[in-house]
C-alpha positions in Angstrom: 74.7 -57.8 -133.2 76.7 -59.7 -135.8 77.8 -56.5 -137.5 78.9 -55.1 -134.1 81.0 -58.2 -133.3 82.6 -58.0 -136.8 83.5 -54.4 -136.1 85.0 -55.3 -132.7 87.0 -58.1 -134.3 88.4 -55.8 -137.0 89.2 -53.1 -134.4 91.1 -55.5 -132.2 93.0 -57.0 -135.2 94.0 -53.5 -136.3 95.0 -52.6 -132.8 97.2 -55.7 -132.4 98.7 -55.1 -135.8 99.5 -51.5 -134.8 101.1 -52.5 -131.6 103.2 -55.1 -133.4 104.2 -52.5 -135.9 105.3 -50.1 -133.2 107.3 -52.9 -131.5 109.1 -53.7 -134.7 109.8 -50.0 -135.3 111.2 -49.6 -131.8 113.3 -52.8 -131.8 116.9 -51.8 -131.0 115.9 -48.9 -128.8 117.0 -49.9 -125.3 114.5 -50.0 -122.5 117.2 -48.3 -120.4 120.5 -46.6 -121.1 121.9 -47.8 -117.7 124.1 -50.9 -117.8 123.1 -51.4 -114.2 119.5 -51.9 -115.2 119.6 -53.6 -118.6 119.4 -57.4 -119.0 122.2 -59.4 -120.7 119.9 -60.6 -123.4 118.8 -57.0 -124.4 122.4 -55.8 -124.1 123.5 -58.6 -126.5 120.9 -57.5 -129.0 121.8 -53.8 -129.1 125.6 -53.7 -128.5 127.3 -53.1 -130.9 124.6 -53.6 -133.5 122.7 -50.5 -132.4 124.9 -48.8 -129.8 128.7 -48.4 -130.1 129.4 -45.9 -127.4 129.5 -46.1 -123.6 129.8 -43.3 -121.1 131.8 -44.1 -117.9 131.4 -41.5 -115.1 134.4 -41.4 -112.7 134.9 -39.2 -109.6 135.8 -39.3 -106.0 134.5 -38.8 -102.5 136.0 -35.7 -100.9 135.0 -32.4 -99.3 133.4 -29.7 -101.5 132.6 -26.7 -99.4 128.9 -26.8 -98.4 127.8 -29.2 -101.2 127.9 -33.0 -101.3 131.1 -34.9 -100.7 130.2 -36.9 -103.8 130.0 -33.9 -106.1 132.7 -35.4 -108.3 130.5 -38.4 -108.9 127.1 -36.7 -109.1 128.2 -34.3 -111.8 129.5 -36.8 -114.4 126.7 -39.2 -113.6 124.0 -36.5 -114.2 126.0 -35.4 -117.3 125.9 -39.0 -118.7 122.1 -39.2 -118.2 121.6 -35.8 -119.8 123.5 -36.6 -123.0 123.2 -40.4 -123.4 120.3 -40.3 -125.8 121.8 -37.5 -127.9 125.0 -39.6 -128.3 123.2 -42.9 -128.6 125.3 -44.2 -125.7 125.0 -46.6 -122.8 126.0 -45.5 -119.3 128.3 -47.7 -117.3 128.0 -47.6 -113.5 129.9 -44.7 -111.8 133.3 -45.3 -110.4 132.7 -43.4 -107.1 136.2 -43.5 -105.6 139.3 -41.7 -106.8 142.8 -40.5 -106.0 142.6 -37.7 -103.4 145.3 -38.0 -100.8 145.6 -34.2 -100.1 142.0 -34.1 -98.9 141.9 -37.4 -97.1 142.0 -35.8 -93.7 138.5 -34.2 -94.1 135.6 -36.1 -92.6 133.9 -38.4 -95.1 136.7 -38.4 -97.6 138.0 -41.7 -99.2 141.2 -41.9 -101.2 142.4 -44.7 -103.4 146.2 -45.1 -104.0 147.5 -44.7 -107.5 148.8 -48.3 -107.4 145.3 -49.6 -106.7 143.3 -47.2 -108.9 145.2 -47.6 -112.3 144.8 -51.4 -112.6 141.2 -51.3 -111.5 140.3 -48.7 -114.2 142.4 -50.6 -116.7 140.4 -53.8 -116.2 137.1 -51.9 -116.4 138.1 -50.4 -119.7 139.3 -53.7 -121.1 136.0 -55.3 -120.1 134.0 -52.6 -121.8 136.1 -53.2 -124.9 135.5 -56.9 -124.6 131.8 -56.1 -124.6 132.3 -54.7 -128.1 132.0 -51.0 -127.5 133.8 -49.0 -130.1 133.9 -45.7 -128.2 134.5 -45.4 -124.5 134.0 -41.9 -123.1 135.3 -41.3 -119.6 133.5 -38.4 -118.0 135.9 -37.5 -115.2 134.7 -35.4 -112.3 138.0 -35.3 -110.3 141.3 -33.7 -111.1 143.3 -36.1 -109.0 142.3 -39.0 -111.3 143.6 -37.3 -114.5 147.2 -38.4 -114.7 146.3 -42.1 -114.0 143.4 -42.0 -116.5 145.6 -40.6 -119.3 148.2 -43.2 -118.8 145.8 -46.1 -118.6 143.8 -44.9 -121.5 146.8 -44.9 -123.8 147.7 -48.5 -122.9 144.2 -49.9 -123.2 143.4 -48.1 -126.5 146.5 -49.5 -128.2 146.1 -52.9 -126.7 142.4 -53.5 -127.3 142.1 -51.4 -130.5 139.3 -49.3 -128.9 138.7 -45.6 -129.1 138.8 -43.8 -125.7 138.2 -40.2 -124.7 138.7 -38.6 -121.3 136.7 -35.5 -120.7 137.7 -33.3 -117.7 134.5 -31.3 -117.8 135.5 -28.4 -115.5 138.4 -27.5 -117.7 136.5 -28.0 -121.0 133.8 -25.6 -120.0 135.9 -22.6 -118.9 134.2 -20.4 -121.6 130.7 -21.4 -120.3 131.8 -20.6 -116.8 132.8 -17.1 -118.0 129.5 -16.8 -119.9 127.4 -17.6 -116.8 129.4 -16.1 -114.0 131.6 -13.5 -115.7 134.7 -15.0 -113.9 136.7 -18.2 -113.4 135.6 -21.0 -111.1 137.2 -23.3 -108.6 137.0 -26.6 -106.7 133.6 -26.4 -105.1 133.4 -22.8 -106.5 130.7 -21.2 -108.5 131.0 -23.7 -111.3 130.8 -27.0 -109.4 128.4 -25.6 -106.9 126.0 -24.5 -109.7 126.2 -27.7 -111.6 125.5 -30.0 -108.6 122.8 -27.5 -107.4 120.9 -28.2 -110.6 121.2 -32.0 -109.8 120.4 -32.2 -106.1 119.3 -28.8 -104.9 118.1 -30.3 -101.6 121.7 -31.1 -100.6 123.1 -27.7 -101.0 123.7 -25.8 -97.7 124.4 -22.1 -98.2 123.6 -21.6 -94.5 126.8 -23.3 -93.7 128.9 -21.2 -96.1 131.5 -18.7 -95.0 133.6 -16.6 -97.4 136.8 -17.6 -95.5 136.2 -21.3 -96.3 138.0 -20.7 -99.7 141.7 -20.5 -100.5 143.3 -19.5 -103.8 145.1 -22.4 -105.4 148.9 -22.3 -105.4 150.4 -20.6 -108.5 153.3 -22.3 -110.3 154.0 -24.7 -107.4 154.6 -21.7 -105.0 153.4 -23.8 -102.1 152.1 -27.2 -101.2 150.1 -28.3 -98.1 148.7 -31.6 -97.0 146.0 -31.6 -95.9 144.8 -28.8 -98.1 143.7 -25.9 -95.9 140.3 -25.4 -97.4 137.5 -27.4 -99.0 137.0 -24.7 -101.6 139.9 -23.9 -103.9 139.7 -20.9 -106.2 141.5 -20.8 -109.6 142.1 -17.0 -109.3 142.1 -14.5 -106.4 138.8 -12.9 -105.9 137.0 -15.1 -108.4 134.9 -18.3 -108.2 133.1 -17.9 -104.9 129.8 -20.0 -104.9 126.7 -18.0 -105.8 123.9 -20.5 -104.9 121.7 -18.9 -107.6 119.0 -21.3 -108.9 118.7 -19.6 -112.3 122.5 -19.6 -112.8 122.6 -23.2 -111.8 120.0 -24.3 -114.4 121.6 -22.2 -117.1 125.1 -23.6 -116.3 123.9 -27.2 -116.2 122.4 -26.9 -119.7 125.4 -25.1 -121.2 127.9 -27.6 -119.7 126.0 -30.6 -121.0 125.7 -29.2 -124.5 129.4 -28.3 -124.6 130.5 -31.8 -123.4 128.1 -33.5 -125.9 129.5 -31.3 -128.7 133.1 -32.3 -128.0 132.2 -36.0 -127.9 130.3 -35.8 -131.1 133.2 -34.0 -132.8 135.8 -36.5 -131.6 133.7 -39.5 -132.7 133.1 -37.9 -136.1 136.8 -37.4 -136.6 137.6 -41.0 -135.4 135.1 -42.2 -138.0 136.4 -39.9 -140.7 139.9 -41.3 -140.2 138.5 -44.9 -140.0 140.4 -45.6 -136.8 139.8 -49.0 -135.3 136.7 -49.5 -137.4 
């Protein structure tokens, strides 16, 4: 009996030592990548000592054919979660509203004025810099935000000595769109539809789709209409119609995430190489 008790004591001592060892090894690995979920104490321990990069998803609430109105939010949000570990990054809460006046007439759309949007984004970026992030990566899901983001980013980067990258993913991955679909995409076209289908397949409604719901985007400012006539806008005539193909959606999702992560890694590597704002 005495031998058995000694064995149990030694086993428990070894077990506790092993647990303590693992805890020490994992110290600095966050319990979550989401700034919404992490406590301030844990955040203080890992930023910037262990994590220097934050991903900020931004988008809009506007019509997208027969897929969710929040597609511009769902895509960069899912992208952030897919690549955060690879980039050793935290994820800031998604900025769900954007500048979309030309689509404001559609049911469920919400548009923010440029005068309201720019200072709001500016304060968010300055606060992220104040929290000692070295790299702020904006994953933008909405083209209407682009001009304001570029202007604000230039101001904040120089003012706060912080490195900021804006990624307009739908433009970045044009090669991947060609690889998967063999043609160009569009607003709520094959590319956006496929990506968000991989994220929330239960909210895709091909039964509501009609080919005539799409309009080819104006070329070289040849025309301009408000509201826009269709909730699906094709980049090129005859190309970009949604496919609703599950296999294509999964393939596109993975290719897009990999390409976006590759770009971010390359930009950060070159920032470091040049010793900018170190």
